[in-house]
N, C-alpha and C positions, 0 to 999 in steps of 0.2 A: 948603470948596467942591470942591476936587477929589473928596472923599470922596463927595459926594451923587452927582454923576454916576454914580459907580462904583455906589451904592447904587441909583440908579434903573437902571442898566443891568444890575446884578447880578439883580434878580428877573426881567426879561425874558429875560435869558441863561439863567437856571436853568430858566424855564418852556419854553423852547425846547429845552433840553437834557433836560428830562424827557419831553417831545413825542418828541424824536429816541430816547431810551432806549425808550419805549413802543413805537414804531415798530420799532425793532431787536428788541423782544421778539416782536412780533407776525411779523415776518419769519423770527425764529428758530423760533418754534412752529410756522409755517406749512412751515418747511424740516423740523423734525422729524417733522411729520404726513407730508410727502410721502415722506420716509426710510422711516417706518414702513409706509407704504402699498407703496413699492417692495419693502421687505423681504418683506412679505406676498405681493406677487405673485411675487416670486422663489421663495419657498418653496412657493406653489402651483404654479409651473411646474416645480419640482424634483421635487414630488410626482408630478405627472402624467407627467413622464418616467420616474421610477423605477416608476410603474404601466405605462406602455406597455414598458419594457424586461422587467418582470416577464411582462407577457403575451407578449411575443416570445419570451422562453426557453420558458415553457409551451407556445406553439404549435409551436417547433422541436422541443421533447422529444416532443410529440405526433405530430410528422411524423415523427420518426426511430423511434418506437415502431410506427407504421403500416408504414413501410418494413422494420422487422425482422421484423414478423409477417408481411409478403408474401415474406420469404425473400430480400431483397436490401437488407442494410443498407448505408448510404450515409452516408459521411461528407463533410461539407461543408467545405473549407477556404476561407479569404478568399483572394482572388486578390493575387497578389504585386504589390508597387508598380511594378516593374520588368518586365512580363510580357513579355519578348523571347522570343527561341527557348530552349526549355528542352532539357536533356541528358535522353534516355530512362532510365529507371530500369535497363532491362536492360544498357545500355552501361556505366552507372556500375559494375554488379556484375561485368560481364566484365572491366574495368579493374581492379577492386579483386583479383579472383581472379587475374589476370595477375601483378600485383606480387607477391602473396603466394606464388604459384609461384616467380618468380624469387628471392624471398629464401629460400624453402625449399632450391631448388637452390644458391644461393650459399652457404648456411650448411652444409646437410645434407650435400653431395658431399664436401668435406674431411674431416667428422666420418666419414663411412661408409668412406673412404680409410684414416684413421687406425685405426679398428677393425679393417678388414681386415687391415692391417699388423700389428697386434698379434696378432690370431689366428695369422698365419702365422709369427711370431717364436716363438709357444709351440709350434706343432707342428714346427717345424724343429728337426731332431737336426743339430748339426755333424759333419760326417764326420771320423772318426778321432779322436773326441774322448776314447775309452778304449782302452787296450791290447787288450781283448779282440775289440773290433770290428776294428781294424787286423790282428790275427793272422787271423781269419775271412776278410778281404779278401785277404790274401796267399796264403792257401790256396786261394781261389777263383780268383785269378790264376795260380796253378802249374797248377791243374786245367784251366783253360781252354787254356792253353798246351800241356799233355801231350795234350789233345784234338785241338789243331791239327795237332800232329805226327802223331798216329795218322791223322787223316783225310787229310793229305798221302801218308801210306804207302798208304792204302787207295787213294786215286785213282792212284797210280803203279802199283799193282798192275792196277787197272783198265785204263789205258792199255795195259800190257803185254798183259794178256789180249785186249783187243781188238785189237791189232797182230797176234798169233800167229793168232788167228781169221781175220784178213784174209787172211793169208799162206796159211793151209790152204785157203781158198775159192778162191784164185788157181792151185793146182795142178790139173793135168789130171787128169780123172776116167779110172780104169782100167775093164776090163771087170767088168761086175757079177758075173758067174759066177765070175771067178778069185779065188783065195784072195787074200786081203789081207796084205800084209807091211808091217809098219812098217819105214819108212827112217828111219833118224836124220836128223836135220838136217844135220849135217856130211857125211854121205854124199851128200845130195842136192846140196850145193853143190859136191862134188868131180865131179859128173857133168857 
């Protein structure tokens, strides 16, 4: 007896389960159709967007070609996201040039000094390096000393001559018509 109610309840439940399965299949088929329809719409939208992008690119190329033919090529850049105050291009060029110049000075100046010193060392001859040079310098020194002694003698003679001429001018002048007689210096002092 317990089996009969199960048997009676079994076909009824099986029928209900079949109805639920059929409903679930219908819902799944409907969902599948909706998904296919959504995929087709998305593909259609993507194709339209690609066509619009291609049209925009060809329009931009045509516009650039027209601007280039008119003699003023223009390059359009998209705006920066943070379009705040921008640094002018000239200021950037000047600052870069300044820093390059500082680097060249900082590196180039010591190099130039080293090259100059090396050139000075090559050309500089150490005095008294060989005996021939020493002998020449000694002869030149002796010649300069002898010239100095001779110049001193000449200047002493010049002073004496100047003194004698000054004394002669201070003597009284005699009669121009009288015979001149040379009087020695010692005789003059005796008078």
